[in-house]
SEMAR-683809 format. One record per atom (N, C-alpha, C, O): x, y, z; residue in three letters; chain; atom name; residue number from 0. Coordinates in steps of 0.05 Angstrom, whole numbers, padded with zeros to 5 digits. Layout:
<px=X; py=Y; pz=Z; rest=ALA; kette=A; atom=CA; nr=NUM>
...
This chain:
<px=00017; py=-00025; pz=00000; rest=MET; kette=A; atom=N; nr=0>
<px=-00001; py=00002; pz=00001; rest=MET; kette=A; atom=CA; nr=0>
<px=00016; py=00025; pz=00000; rest=MET; kette=A; atom=C; nr=0>
<px=00010; py=00043; pz=-00016; rest=MET; kette=A; atom=O; nr=0>
<px=00038; py=00027; pz=00016; rest=PRO; kette=A; atom=N; nr=1>
<px=00054; py=00052; pz=00015; rest=PRO; kette=A; atom=CA; nr=1>
<px=00067; py=00059; pz=-00011; rest=PRO; kette=A; atom=C; nr=1>
<px=00068; py=00083; pz=-00018; rest=PRO; kette=A; atom=O; nr=1>
<px=00076; py=00039; pz=-00024; rest=THR; kette=A; atom=N; nr=2>
<px=00088; py=00044; pz=-00049; rest=THR; kette=A; atom=CA; nr=2>
<px=00066; py=00055; pz=-00072; rest=THR; kette=A; atom=C; nr=2>
<px=00070; py=00074; pz=-00088; rest=THR; kette=A; atom=O; nr=2>
<px=00044; py=00040; pz=-00071; rest=HIS; kette=A; atom=N; nr=3>
<px=00023; py=00048; pz=-00091; rest=HIS; kette=A; atom=CA; nr=3>
<px=00012; py=00079; pz=-00083; rest=HIS; kette=A; atom=C; nr=3>
<px=00006; py=00096; pz=-00100; rest=HIS; kette=A; atom=O; nr=3>
<px=00012; py=00083; pz=-00056; rest=PHE; kette=A; atom=N; nr=4>
<px=00006; py=00111; pz=-00046; rest=PHE; kette=A; atom=CA; nr=4>
<px=00023; py=00132; pz=-00057; rest=PHE; kette=A; atom=C; nr=4>
<px=00014; py=00152; pz=-00067; rest=PHE; kette=A; atom=O; nr=4>
<px=00050; py=00127; pz=-00053; rest=GLN; kette=A; atom=N; nr=5>
<px=00070; py=00147; pz=-00063; rest=GLN; kette=A; atom=CA; nr=5>
<px=00066; py=00151; pz=-00095; rest=GLN; kette=A; atom=C; nr=5>
<px=00064; py=00173; pz=-00105; rest=GLN; kette=A; atom=O; nr=5>
<px=00066; py=00129; pz=-00108; rest=ASN; kette=A; atom=N; nr=6>
<px=00061; py=00131; pz=-00136; rest=ASN; kette=A; atom=CA; nr=6>
<px=00035; py=00148; pz=-00144; rest=ASN; kette=A; atom=C; nr=6>
<px=00036; py=00163; pz=-00164; rest=ASN; kette=A; atom=O; nr=6>
<px=00014; py=00145; pz=-00129; rest=HIS; kette=A; atom=N; nr=7>
<px=-00009; py=00160; pz=-00132; rest=HIS; kette=A; atom=CA; nr=7>
<px=-00006; py=00191; pz=-00129; rest=HIS; kette=A; atom=C; nr=7>
<px=-00016; py=00208; pz=-00143; rest=HIS; kette=A; atom=O; nr=7>
<px=00009; py=00195; pz=-00106; rest=LEU; kette=A; atom=N; nr=8>
<px=00015; py=00225; pz=-00100; rest=LEU; kette=A; atom=CA; nr=8>
<px=00032; py=00236; pz=-00120; rest=LEU; kette=A; atom=C; nr=8>
<px=00028; py=00259; pz=-00129; rest=LEU; kette=A; atom=O; nr=8>
<px=00054; py=00221; pz=-00130; rest=ALA; kette=A; atom=N; nr=9>
<px=00072; py=00229; pz=-00149; rest=ALA; kette=A; atom=CA; nr=9>
<px=00059; py=00237; pz=-00176; rest=ALA; kette=A; atom=C; nr=9>
<px=00070; py=00253; pz=-00192; rest=ALA; kette=A; atom=O; nr=9>
<px=00036; py=00225; pz=-00181; rest=ALA; kette=A; atom=N; nr=10>
<px=00022; py=00227; pz=-00205; rest=ALA; kette=A; atom=CA; nr=10>
<px=00003; py=00253; pz=-00203; rest=ALA; kette=A; atom=C; nr=10>
<px=-00012; py=00259; pz=-00221; rest=ALA; kette=A; atom=O; nr=10>
<px=00007; py=00266; pz=-00182; rest=GLY; kette=A; atom=N; nr=11>
<px=-00010; py=00290; pz=-00176; rest=GLY; kette=A; atom=CA; nr=11>
<px=-00039; py=00288; pz=-00165; rest=GLY; kette=A; atom=C; nr=11>
<px=-00055; py=00306; pz=-00166; rest=GLY; kette=A; atom=O; nr=11>
<px=-00043; py=00263; pz=-00156; rest=ARG; kette=A; atom=N; nr=12>
<px=-00069; py=00258; pz=-00147; rest=ARG; kette=A; atom=CA; nr=12>
<px=-00069; py=00259; pz=-00116; rest=ARG; kette=A; atom=C; nr=12>
<px=-00048; py=00259; pz=-00103; rest=ARG; kette=A; atom=O; nr=12>
<px=-00094; py=00262; pz=-00104; rest=ARG; kette=A; atom=N; nr=13>
<px=-00095; py=00266; pz=-00076; rest=ARG; kette=A; atom=CA; nr=13>
<px=-00115; py=00245; pz=-00063; rest=ARG; kette=A; atom=C; nr=13>
<px=-00131; py=00232; pz=-00077; rest=ARG; kette=A; atom=O; nr=13>
<px=-00113; py=00243; pz=-00039; rest=VAL; kette=A; atom=N; nr=14>
<px=-00133; py=00225; pz=-00022; rest=VAL; kette=A; atom=CA; nr=14>
<px=-00138; py=00238; pz=00003; rest=VAL; kette=A; atom=C; nr=14>
<px=-00122; py=00252; pz=00015; rest=VAL; kette=A; atom=O; nr=14>
<px=-00163; py=00233; pz=00012; rest=PRO; kette=A; atom=N; nr=15>
<px=-00170; py=00245; pz=00038; rest=PRO; kette=A; atom=CA; nr=15>
<px=-00153; py=00235; pz=00064; rest=PRO; kette=A; atom=C; nr=15>
<px=-00153; py=00246; pz=00086; rest=PRO; kette=A; atom=O; nr=15>
<px=-00140; py=00214; pz=00057; rest=GLY; kette=A; atom=N; nr=16>
<px=-00126; py=00200; pz=00079; rest=GLY; kette=A; atom=CA; nr=16>
<px=-00131; py=00170; pz=00082; rest=GLY; kette=A; atom=C; nr=16>
<px=-00153; py=00160; pz=00076; rest=GLY; kette=A; atom=O; nr=16>
<px=-00110; py=00155; pz=00091; rest=ILE; kette=A; atom=N; nr=17>
<px=-00116; py=00127; pz=00092; rest=ILE; kette=A; atom=CA; nr=17>
<px=-00109; py=00117; pz=00121; rest=ILE; kette=A; atom=C; nr=17>
<px=-00088; py=00123; pz=00132; rest=ILE; kette=A; atom=O; nr=17>
<px=-00127; py=00102; pz=00134; rest=LEU; kette=A; atom=N; nr=18>
<px=-00123; py=00091; pz=00159; rest=LEU; kette=A; atom=CA; nr=18>
<px=-00120; py=00059; pz=00154; rest=LEU; kette=A; atom=C; nr=18>
<px=-00136; py=00046; pz=00142; rest=LEU; kette=A; atom=O; nr=18>
<px=-00096; py=00049; pz=00166; rest=ILE; kette=A; atom=N; nr=19>
<px=-00090; py=00019; pz=00162; rest=ILE; kette=A; atom=CA; nr=19>
<px=-00095; py=00008; pz=00191; rest=ILE; kette=A; atom=C; nr=19>
<px=-00083; py=00018; pz=00210; rest=ILE; kette=A; atom=O; nr=19>
<px=-00110; py=-00011; pz=00192; rest=LEU; kette=A; atom=N; nr=20>
<px=-00115; py=-00026; pz=00219; rest=LEU; kette=A; atom=CA; nr=20>
<px=-00095; py=-00048; pz=00220; rest=LEU; kette=A; atom=C; nr=20>
<px=-00093; py=-00064; pz=00202; rest=LEU; kette=A; atom=O; nr=20>
<px=-00079; py=-00049; pz=00242; rest=LYS; kette=A; atom=N; nr=21>
<px=-00061; py=-00070; pz=00247; rest=LYS; kette=A; atom=CA; nr=21>
<px=-00073; py=-00094; pz=00256; rest=LYS; kette=A; atom=C; nr=21>
<px=-00090; py=-00093; pz=00274; rest=LYS; kette=A; atom=O; nr=21>
<px=-00066; py=-00118; pz=00245; rest=ARG; kette=A; atom=N; nr=22>
<px=-00081; py=-00143; pz=00250; rest=ARG; kette=A; atom=CA; nr=22>
<px=-00082; py=-00150; pz=00277; rest=ARG; kette=A; atom=C; nr=22>
<px=-00103; py=-00159; pz=00286; rest=ARG; kette=A; atom=O; nr=22>
<px=-00060; py=-00147; pz=00293; rest=GLN; kette=A; atom=N; nr=23>
<px=-00054; py=-00155; pz=00320; rest=GLN; kette=A; atom=CA; nr=23>
<px=-00068; py=-00137; pz=00340; rest=GLN; kette=A; atom=C; nr=23>
<px=-00068; py=-00143; pz=00364; rest=GLN; kette=A; atom=O; nr=23>
<px=-00078; py=-00115; pz=00333; rest=ALA; kette=A; atom=N; nr=24>
<px=-00090; py=-00094; pz=00349; rest=ALA; kette=A; atom=CA; nr=24>
<px=-00115; py=-00102; pz=00362; rest=ALA; kette=A; atom=C; nr=24>
<px=-00130; py=-00118; pz=00352; rest=ALA; kette=A; atom=O; nr=24>
<px=-00118; py=-00090; pz=00385; rest=ASN; kette=A; atom=N; nr=25>
<px=-00143; py=-00095; pz=00399; rest=ASN; kette=A; atom=CA; nr=25>
<px=-00166; py=-00080; pz=00385; rest=ASN; kette=A; atom=C; nr=25>
<px=-00164; py=-00056; pz=00379; rest=ASN; kette=A; atom=O; nr=25>
<px=-00188; py=-00093; pz=00380; rest=PHE; kette=A; atom=N; nr=26>
<px=-00213; py=-00082; pz=00368; rest=PHE; kette=A; atom=CA; nr=26>
<px=-00222; py=-00057; pz=00382; rest=PHE; kette=A; atom=C; nr=26>
<px=-00228; py=-00036; pz=00369; rest=PHE; kette=A; atom=O; nr=26>
<px=-00223; py=-00059; pz=00409; rest=GLY; kette=A; atom=N; nr=27>
<px=-00233; py=-00036; pz=00423; rest=GLY; kette=A; atom=CA; nr=27>
<px=-00214; py=-00010; pz=00421; rest=GLY; kette=A; atom=C; nr=27>
<px=-00224; py=00012; pz=00417; rest=GLY; kette=A; atom=O; nr=27>
<px=-00190; py=-00014; pz=00423; rest=GLU; kette=A; atom=N; nr=28>
<px=-00171; py=00010; pz=00418; rest=GLU; kette=A; atom=CA; nr=28>
<px=-00174; py=00021; pz=00390; rest=GLU; kette=A; atom=C; nr=28>
<px=-00173; py=00045; pz=00387; rest=GLU; kette=A; atom=O; nr=28>
<px=-00178; py=00005; pz=00371; rest=MET; kette=A; atom=N; nr=29>
<px=-00183; py=00015; pz=00343; rest=MET; kette=A; atom=CA; nr=29>
<px=-00206; py=00032; pz=00341; rest=MET; kette=A; atom=C; nr=29>
<px=-00207; py=00053; pz=00328; rest=MET; kette=A; atom=O; nr=29>
<px=-00229; py=00023; pz=00356; rest=ILE; kette=A; atom=N; nr=30>
<px=-00255; py=00035; pz=00354; rest=ILE; kette=A; atom=CA; nr=30>
<px=-00251; py=00063; pz=00370; rest=ILE; kette=A; atom=C; nr=30>
<px=-00261; py=00083; pz=00361; rest=ILE; kette=A; atom=O; nr=30>
<px=-00238; py=00062; pz=00392; rest=ASP; kette=A; atom=N; nr=31>
<px=-00231; py=00088; pz=00407; rest=ASP; kette=A; atom=CA; nr=31>
<px=-00216; py=00107; pz=00393; rest=ASP; kette=A; atom=C; nr=31>
<px=-00221; py=00131; pz=00394; rest=ASP; kette=A; atom=O; nr=31>
<px=-00196; py=00098; pz=00378; rest=ASP; kette=A; atom=N; nr=32>
<px=-00180; py=00115; pz=00362; rest=ASP; kette=A; atom=CA; nr=32>
<px=-00198; py=00126; pz=00336; rest=ASP; kette=A; atom=C; nr=32>
<px=-00195; py=00150; pz=00329; rest=ASP; kette=A; atom=O; nr=32>
<px=-00213; py=00111; pz=00325; rest=LEU; kette=A; atom=N; nr=33>
<px=-00231; py=00122; pz=00303; rest=LEU; kette=A; atom=CA; nr=33>
<px=-00251; py=00142; pz=00315; rest=LEU; kette=A; atom=C; nr=33>
<px=-00257; py=00162; pz=00302; rest=LEU; kette=A; atom=O; nr=33>
<px=-00260; py=00137; pz=00337; rest=ILE; kette=A; atom=N; nr=34>
<px=-00278; py=00158; pz=00349; rest=ILE; kette=A; atom=CA; nr=34>
<px=-00262; py=00185; pz=00357; rest=ILE; kette=A; atom=C; nr=34>
<px=-00271; py=00207; pz=00353; rest=ILE; kette=A; atom=O; nr=34>
<px=-00239; py=00180; pz=00367; rest=LEU; kette=A; atom=N; nr=35>
<px=-00221; py=00204; pz=00373; rest=LEU; kette=A; atom=CA; nr=35>
<px=-00215; py=00221; pz=00348; rest=LEU; kette=A; atom=C; nr=35>
<px=-00217; py=00246; pz=00348; rest=LEU; kette=A; atom=O; nr=35>
<px=-00208; py=00205; pz=00325; rest=ILE; kette=A; atom=N; nr=36>
<px=-00203; py=00220; pz=00301; rest=ILE; kette=A; atom=CA; nr=36>
<px=-00226; py=00234; pz=00290; rest=ILE; kette=A; atom=C; nr=36>
<px=-00224; py=00257; pz=00280; rest=ILE; kette=A; atom=O; nr=36>
<px=-00249; py=00220; pz=00291; rest=TRP; kette=A; atom=N; nr=37>
<px=-00273; py=00233; pz=00283; rest=TRP; kette=A; atom=CA; nr=37>
<px=-00282; py=00257; pz=00299; rest=TRP; kette=A; atom=C; nr=37>
<px=-00292; py=00276; pz=00287; rest=TRP; kette=A; atom=O; nr=37>
<px=-00279; py=00257; pz=00324; rest=GLU; kette=A; atom=N; nr=38>
<px=-00287; py=00279; pz=00341; rest=GLU; kette=A; atom=CA; nr=38>
<px=-00265; py=00303; pz=00341; rest=GLU; kette=A; atom=C; nr=38>
<px=-00272; py=00327; pz=00341; rest=GLU; kette=A; atom=O; nr=38>
<px=-00239; py=00295; pz=00341; rest=ALA; kette=A; atom=N; nr=39>
<px=-00220; py=00317; pz=00344; rest=ALA; kette=A; atom=CA; nr=39>
<px=-00204; py=00328; pz=00322; rest=ALA; kette=A; atom=C; nr=39>
<px=-00188; py=00346; pz=00325; rest=ALA; kette=A; atom=O; nr=39>
<px=-00210; py=00315; pz=00297; rest=SER; kette=A; atom=N; nr=40>
<px=-00194; py=00323; pz=00275; rest=SER; kette=A; atom=CA; nr=40>
<px=-00207; py=00346; pz=00258; rest=SER; kette=A; atom=C; nr=40>
<px=-00232; py=00348; pz=00256; rest=SER; kette=A; atom=O; nr=40>
<px=-00191; py=00362; pz=00246; rest=LEU; kette=A; atom=N; nr=41>
<px=-00201; py=00382; pz=00226; rest=LEU; kette=A; atom=CA; nr=41>
<px=-00205; py=00373; pz=00200; rest=LEU; kette=A; atom=C; nr=41>
<px=-00193; py=00353; pz=00193; rest=LEU; kette=A; atom=O; nr=41>
<px=-00220; py=00385; pz=00184; rest=PRO; kette=A; atom=N; nr=42>
<px=-00224; py=00375; pz=00157; rest=PRO; kette=A; atom=CA; nr=42>
<px=-00197; py=00378; pz=00142; rest=PRO; kette=A; atom=C; nr=42>
<px=-00184; py=00399; pz=00143; rest=PRO; kette=A; atom=O; nr=42>
<px=-00189; py=00356; pz=00128; rest=GLY; kette=A; atom=N; nr=43>
<px=-00167; py=00356; pz=00113; rest=GLY; kette=A; atom=CA; nr=43>
<px=-00141; py=00351; pz=00130; rest=GLY; kette=A; atom=C; nr=43>
<px=-00119; py=00352; pz=00119; rest=GLY; kette=A; atom=O; nr=43>
<px=-00143; py=00346; pz=00154; rest=GLU; kette=A; atom=N; nr=44>
<px=-00118; py=00340; pz=00171; rest=GLU; kette=A; atom=CA; nr=44>
<px=-00104; py=00317; pz=00161; rest=GLU; kette=A; atom=C; nr=44>
<px=-00079; py=00317; pz=00162; rest=GLU; kette=A; atom=O; nr=44>
<px=-00117; py=00298; pz=00153; rest=TYR; kette=A; atom=N; nr=45>
<px=-00104; py=00270; pz=00145; rest=TYR; kette=A; atom=CA; nr=45>
<px=-00100; py=00269; pz=00115; rest=TYR; kette=A; atom=C; nr=45>
<px=-00094; py=00247; pz=00104; rest=TYR; kette=A; atom=O; nr=45>
<px=-00104; py=00291; pz=00100; rest=GLN; kette=A; atom=N; nr=46>
<px=-00102; py=00288; pz=00072; rest=GLN; kette=A; atom=CA; nr=46>
<px=-00075; py=00282; pz=00063; rest=GLN; kette=A; atom=C; nr=46>
<px=-00055; py=00295; pz=00071; rest=GLN; kette=A; atom=O; nr=46>
<px=-00075; py=00261; pz=00044; rest=ASP; kette=A; atom=N; nr=47>
<px=-00046; py=00254; pz=00032; rest=ASP; kette=A; atom=CA; nr=47>
<px=-00033; py=00239; pz=00053; rest=ASP; kette=A; atom=C; nr=47>
<px=-00008; py=00239; pz=00050; rest=ASP; kette=A; atom=O; nr=47>
<px=-00039; py=00228; pz=00072; rest=GLN; kette=A; atom=N; nr=48>
<px=-00026; py=00213; pz=00093; rest=GLN; kette=A; atom=CA; nr=48>
<px=-00037; py=00184; pz=00099; rest=GLN; kette=A; atom=C; nr=48>
<px=-00060; py=00177; pz=00095; rest=GLN; kette=A; atom=O; nr=48>
<px=-00017; py=00169; pz=00107; rest=ILE; kette=A; atom=N; nr=49>
<px=-00027; py=00142; pz=00116; rest=ILE; kette=A; atom=CA; nr=49>
<px=-00021; py=00143; pz=00148; rest=ILE; kette=A; atom=C; nr=49>
<px=00000; py=00152; pz=00157; rest=ILE; kette=A; atom=O; nr=49>
<px=-00040; py=00133; pz=00161; rest=ARG; kette=A; atom=N; nr=50>
<px=-00036; py=00129; pz=00192; rest=ARG; kette=A; atom=CA; nr=50>
<px=-00045; py=00101; pz=00200; rest=ARG; kette=A; atom=C; nr=50>
<px=-00064; py=00090; pz=00190; rest=ARG; kette=A; atom=O; nr=50>
<px=-00029; py=00090; pz=00218; rest=TYR; kette=A; atom=N; nr=51>
<px=-00035; py=00064; pz=00227; rest=TYR; kette=A; atom=CA; nr=51>
<px=-00050; py=00063; pz=00255; rest=TYR; kette=A; atom=C; nr=51>
<px=-00043; py=00078; pz=00273; rest=TYR; kette=A; atom=O; nr=51>
<px=-00071; py=00045; pz=00257; rest=LEU; kette=A; atom=N; nr=52>
<px=-00086; py=00046; pz=00282; rest=LEU; kette=A; atom=CA; nr=52>
<px=-00079; py=00018; pz=00295; rest=LEU; kette=A; atom=C; nr=52>
<px=-00075; py=-00002; pz=00281; rest=LEU; kette=A; atom=O; nr=52>
<px=-00078; py=00018; pz=00322; rest=PRO; kette=A; atom=N; nr=53>
<px=-00083; py=00038; pz=00340; rest=PRO; kette=A; atom=CA; nr=53>
<px=-00063; py=00059; pz=00338; rest=PRO; kette=A; atom=C; nr=53>
<px=-00042; py=00054; pz=00328; rest=PRO; kette=A; atom=O; nr=53>
<px=-00067; py=00083; pz=00347; rest=LEU; kette=A; atom=N; nr=54>
<px=-00049; py=00106; pz=00346; rest=LEU; kette=A; atom=CA; nr=54>
<px=-00027; py=00102; pz=00369; rest=LEU; kette=A; atom=C; nr=54>
<px=-00004; py=00109; pz=00367; rest=LEU; kette=A; atom=O; nr=54>
<px=-00036; py=00090; pz=00391; rest=SER; kette=A; atom=N; nr=55>
<px=-00019; py=00090; pz=00414; rest=SER; kette=A; atom=CA; nr=55>
<px=00005; py=00069; pz=00412; rest=SER; kette=A; atom=C; nr=55>
<px=00020; py=00066; pz=00432; rest=SER; kette=A; atom=O; nr=55>
<px=00008; py=00056; pz=00390; rest=ARG; kette=A; atom=N; nr=56>
<px=00030; py=00036; pz=00389; rest=ARG; kette=A; atom=CA; nr=56>
<px=00049; py=00041; pz=00366; rest=ARG; kette=A; atom=C; nr=56>
<px=00068; py=00026; pz=00362; rest=ARG; kette=A; atom=O; nr=56>
């Protein structure tokens, strides 16, 4: 995914952001992080970024 994402950006395209869920992560932590992102983020804050959940690890 990161290589494809870099190619996508290099081609001048944009994305609103990508959240990747780690397989070994606790489901409850991921839900908490998604709620936190939803409640506390500004529009466009994650544009053209990849973030891994949970955020705490």
